C-alpha positions in Angstrom: 5.6 1.0 5.3 2.2 1.5 3.6 -0.8 1.4 5.7 -4.4 2.3 5.3 -7.5 3.1 7.4 -10.2 2.9 5.0 -13.0 3.0 7.6 -13.6 4.7 11.0 -13.4 1.3 12.7 -10.0 0.6 11.3 -8.8 4.4 12.0 -9.9 3.7 15.7 -7.8 0.6 15.7 -4.8 2.3 14.5 -5.3 5.3 17.0 -5.7 2.6 19.9 -2.6 0.6 18.8 -0.4 3.7 18.4 -1.3 5.1 21.8 -0.5 8.6 20.4 -4.0 10.2 20.9 -4.6 10.7 17.2 -8.4 10.1 17.9 -8.5 13.2 20.2 -6.9 15.5 17.7 -9.6 17.6 15.8 -7.4 17.5 12.6 -8.0 13.9 12.4 -11.5 13.5 13.7 -13.0 12.6 10.4 -11.9 11.2 7.1 -12.3 14.6 5.4 -10.3 16.2 8.2 -7.5 13.6 8.0 -7.4 14.1 4.3 -7.2 17.9 4.6 -4.4 17.5 7.2 -2.7 14.6 5.6 0.8 16.1 5.8 0.4 16.4 9.5 -1.0 13.0 9.7 1.9 11.4 7.5 4.3 13.1 10.0 2.6 11.8 13.1 2.3 8.4 11.7 5.9 8.6 10.4 7.2 9.7 13.8 5.5 6.7 15.5 6.5 4.0 12.9 10.2 5.0 12.6 11.0 3.1 15.8 9.8 -0.3 14.6 11.5 -3.2 12.7 9.2 -3.7 9.6 7.9 -7.2 10.7 7.1 -6.0 14.2 5.0 -3.1 13.0 3.2 -5.2 10.4 2.3 -7.7 13.1 1.2 -5.1 15.6 -1.2 -3.4 13.4 -2.3 -6.4 11.4 -3.5 -8.1 14.4 -6.0 -5.3 15.0 -7.3 -5.2 11.5 -5.3 -2.3 9.9 -4.0 -3.1 6.4 -0.2 -2.7 6.2 2.8 -4.0 4.3 6.4 -3.1 4.2 7.7 -1.5 1.0 9.8 -4.1 -0.6 13.0 -3.9 -2.5 13.6 -6.4 -5.4 15.7 -8.4 -3.1 12.8 -8.5 -0.5 10.5 -9.6 -3.2 12.7 -12.5 -4.3 12.7 -13.8 -0.7 9.1 -13.2 0.2 7.6 -16.5 1.5 4.1 -15.5 0.4 5.2 -14.8 -3.3 7.2 -18.0 -3.2 4.1 -20.1 -2.0 2.0 -18.7 -4.7 4.7 -19.4 -7.3 4.9 -15.7 -8.3 8.6 -16.2 -8.5 9.9 -18.9 -10.8 13.2 -20.0 -12.1 13.7 -19.8 -15.9 16.3 -21.2 -18.3 16.4 -19.5 -21.5 18.3 -21.1 -24.5 19.6 -17.6 -25.9 19.6 -15.3 -22.9 22.2 -15.5 -20.3 22.9 -13.0 -17.5 26.1 -11.2 -18.0 28.5 -10.6 -15.2 27.0 -7.6 -13.4 26.7 -6.3 -9.9 23.1 -7.0 -9.9 23.7 -10.6 -11.2 26.4 -11.0 -8.4 24.1 -9.7 -5.8 21.2 -11.9 -6.9 23.4 -15.0 -6.7 24.9 -14.1 -3.5 21.5 -13.4 -2.0 19.4 -16.3 -3.3 21.8 -18.8 -4.8 20.3 -18.5 -8.2 18.7 -15.9 -10.5 15.0 -15.8 -10.5 12.6 -13.8 -12.6 9.2 -12.7 -11.4 5.8 -13.1 -13.4 2.4 -12.0 -12.6 
């Protein structure tokens, strides 16, 4: 998971949502202190988030205003409904380039039913 607490208000929301008492820990009292103790903070957040399914954690912290998103694999990206809705993923046919038999091709075909290429 990638999450951010760019303001004190978002940090307080994350602390409240976690219920771990981070807001009472002097190592995390200010943004500068959190930066100085980022290894400990990463460990604390990691030990809290490890027990969640990605979708459940996203929903839990997004609802209180904390920016978060799961780190996606290529396969996750190909099936992301938001990217699909924005037409970030499109199917292409090329007159000269064909996908060869490969484990990646087979995995893509098995997972999505077709081979799709992303564009920005």
